[in-house]
C-alpha positions in Angstrom: -43.9 6.2 -120.0 -42.0 4.2 -117.3 -39.2 6.8 -117.4 -41.7 9.7 -116.8 -43.4 7.7 -114.1 -40.1 7.0 -112.3 -38.9 10.6 -112.7 -42.2 11.8 -111.2 -41.9 9.4 -108.2 -38.3 10.5 -107.7 -39.3 14.2 -107.9 -42.2 13.6 -105.4 -39.8 11.7 -103.1 -37.3 14.6 -103.3 -40.0 17.1 -102.6 -41.3 15.1 -99.6 -37.7 14.8 -98.3 -37.2 18.5 -98.6 -40.4 19.3 -96.8 -39.5 16.9 -94.0 -36.0 18.4 -93.7 -37.4 21.9 -93.4 -39.9 20.9 -90.8 -37.2 19.0 -88.9 -34.9 22.1 -88.9 -37.8 24.2 -87.6 -38.5 21.7 -84.8 -34.9 21.4 -83.9 -34.8 25.2 -83.0 -38.0 24.8 -81.0 -36.7 21.8 -79.1 -33.4 23.6 -78.2 -35.4 26.6 -77.0 -37.7 24.3 -74.9 -34.7 22.6 -73.3 -33.2 26.0 -72.4 -36.5 27.2 -71.0 -36.9 24.0 -69.0 -33.5 24.5 -67.4 -34.4 28.2 -66.6 -37.7 27.1 -65.1 -36.0 24.5 -62.9 -33.5 27.1 -61.7 -36.3 29.5 -61.0 -38.2 26.9 -59.0 -35.1 26.2 -57.0 -34.6 29.9 -56.3 -38.2 30.2 -55.3 -37.9 27.3 -52.9 -34.8 28.8 -51.3 -36.6 32.2 -51.0 -39.6 30.5 -49.4 -37.3 28.8 -46.9 -35.6 32.2 -46.2 -39.0 33.8 -45.7 -40.1 31.1 -43.2 -36.8 31.6 -41.2 -37.2 35.3 -41.2 -40.8 35.1 -40.1 -39.8 32.8 -37.3 -37.0 35.2 -36.3 -39.5 38.2 -36.4 -41.9 36.2 -34.2 -39.1 35.3 -31.7 -37.9 38.9 -31.6 -41.4 40.3 -31.2 -41.7 38.4 -27.9 -39.7 40.1 -25.1 -38.5 36.7 -23.8 -36.8 36.1 -27.2 -35.7 39.7 -27.8 -34.0 40.4 -24.5 -31.3 37.7 -24.9 -30.7 38.8 -28.4 -30.3 42.4 -27.3 -27.9 41.4 -24.5 -25.8 39.4 -26.9 -25.6 42.1 -29.5 -24.9 44.9 -27.0 -22.8 42.6 -24.8 -24.9 43.4 -21.7 -25.3 41.0 -18.8 -27.9 40.6 -16.1 -27.1 40.5 -12.4 -26.2 36.7 -12.4 -24.3 36.7 -15.7 -20.7 37.3 -16.7 -19.0 38.0 -20.0 -15.8 36.1 -20.7 -13.6 37.3 -23.6 -11.1 34.9 -25.1 -8.4 36.1 -27.3 -5.7 34.2 -29.0 -7.0 30.8 -28.0 -5.8 28.1 -30.5 -8.6 26.1 -32.1 -8.2 22.4 -32.9 -8.5 21.4 -36.5 -10.7 18.3 -37.0 -7.8 16.3 -38.5 -5.1 17.7 -36.1 -5.8 17.0 -32.4 -2.3 18.2 -31.4 -3.2 21.8 -32.3 -5.5 22.0 -29.2 -2.6 21.3 -26.9 
Protein backbone atom coordinates (compact mmCIF):
# COMPACT_ATOMS: atom_id res chain seq x y z
CA UNK A 1 0.00 0.00 0.00
CA UNK A 2 2.78 2.39 0.91
CA UNK A 3 4.53 1.65 -2.41
CA UNK A 4 1.37 2.43 -4.39
CA UNK A 5 0.79 5.59 -2.39
CA UNK A 6 4.42 6.73 -2.96
CA UNK A 7 4.21 5.88 -6.67
CA UNK A 8 0.96 7.86 -6.93
CA UNK A 9 2.51 10.88 -5.24
CA UNK A 10 5.59 10.71 -7.47
CA UNK A 11 3.38 10.43 -10.54
CA UNK A 12 1.27 13.38 -9.39
CA UNK A 13 4.41 15.42 -8.71
CA UNK A 14 5.80 14.56 -12.17
CA UNK A 15 2.49 15.53 -13.81
CA UNK A 16 2.39 18.82 -11.92
CA UNK A 17 6.01 19.52 -12.87
CA UNK A 18 5.24 18.76 -16.54
CA UNK A 19 2.25 21.12 -16.50
CA UNK A 20 4.27 23.89 -14.82
CA UNK A 21 7.07 23.41 -17.38
CA UNK A 22 4.66 23.66 -20.35
CA UNK A 23 3.06 26.80 -18.89
CA UNK A 24 6.51 28.33 -18.23
CA UNK A 25 7.58 27.64 -21.81
CA UNK A 26 4.41 29.31 -23.10
CA UNK A 27 4.92 32.36 -20.87
CA UNK A 28 8.58 32.61 -21.91
CA UNK A 29 7.51 33.15 -25.53
CA UNK A 30 4.94 35.73 -24.48
CA UNK A 31 7.46 37.59 -22.30
CA UNK A 32 10.05 37.72 -25.11
CA UNK A 33 7.38 39.06 -27.46
CA UNK A 34 6.26 41.66 -24.90
CA UNK A 35 9.83 42.89 -24.43
CA UNK A 36 10.28 43.24 -28.21
CA UNK A 37 6.98 45.09 -28.54
CA UNK A 38 7.93 47.33 -25.63
CA UNK A 39 11.17 48.30 -27.39
CA UNK A 40 9.28 48.96 -30.63
CA UNK A 41 6.77 51.09 -28.75
CA UNK A 42 9.54 53.14 -27.14
CA UNK A 43 11.20 53.68 -30.53
CA UNK A 44 7.88 54.68 -32.07
CA UNK A 45 7.22 57.15 -29.27
CA UNK A 46 10.68 58.67 -29.79
CA UNK A 47 9.99 58.97 -33.53
CA UNK A 48 6.63 60.56 -32.78
CA UNK A 49 8.23 63.12 -30.46
CA UNK A 50 10.83 63.95 -33.13
CA UNK A 51 8.12 64.34 -35.76
CA UNK A 52 6.14 66.57 -33.41
CA UNK A 53 9.18 68.81 -32.91
CA UNK A 54 9.73 68.93 -36.68
CA UNK A 55 6.09 69.88 -37.20
CA UNK A 56 6.36 72.71 -34.67
CA UNK A 57 9.51 74.03 -36.37
CA UNK A 58 7.89 73.81 -39.79
CA UNK A 59 4.75 75.61 -38.62
CA UNK A 60 6.94 78.32 -37.10
CA UNK A 61 8.80 78.62 -40.42
CA UNK A 62 5.52 78.79 -42.36
CA UNK A 63 4.26 81.52 -40.04
CA UNK A 64 7.50 83.45 -40.46
CA UNK A 65 7.48 83.14 -44.25
CA UNK A 66 3.79 84.05 -44.45
CA UNK A 67 4.65 87.46 -43.05
CA UNK A 68 6.33 89.75 -45.63
CA UNK A 69 8.75 91.01 -42.96
CA UNK A 70 10.00 87.45 -42.51
CA UNK A 71 9.79 86.35 -46.14
CA UNK A 72 11.64 89.25 -47.76
CA UNK A 73 14.97 88.62 -45.97
CA UNK A 74 14.69 84.92 -46.82
CA UNK A 75 14.01 85.70 -50.47
CA UNK A 76 16.95 88.08 -50.59
CA UNK A 77 19.25 85.48 -49.02
CA UNK A 78 18.20 82.72 -51.40
CA UNK A 79 18.29 84.86 -54.54
CA UNK A 80 21.32 86.83 -53.33
CA UNK A 81 19.51 90.12 -53.75
CA UNK A 82 20.37 93.27 -51.86
CA UNK A 83 18.46 96.40 -50.97
CA UNK A 84 19.82 99.89 -51.59
CA UNK A 85 21.87 99.99 -48.36
CA UNK A 86 23.22 96.43 -48.45
CA UNK A 87 26.22 94.77 -50.07
CA UNK A 88 27.09 91.18 -50.79
CA UNK A 89 30.61 90.05 -49.96
CA UNK A 90 31.79 86.73 -51.35
CA UNK A 91 34.72 85.03 -49.66
CA UNK A 92 36.55 82.27 -51.45
CA UNK A 93 39.47 80.22 -50.21
CA UNK A 94 39.49 81.71 -46.72
CA UNK A 95 41.12 79.28 -44.26
CA UNK A 96 38.97 78.38 -41.30
CA UNK A 97 40.45 77.80 -37.87
CA UNK A 98 39.93 74.40 -36.34
CA UNK A 99 38.84 74.50 -32.68
CA UNK A 100 41.99 72.70 -31.53
CA UNK A 101 44.41 74.43 -33.94
CA UNK A 102 44.53 78.24 -33.55
CA UNK A 103 47.50 78.52 -35.95
CA UNK A 104 45.37 77.50 -38.95
CA UNK A 105 43.64 80.91 -38.85
CA UNK A 106 46.92 82.80 -39.35
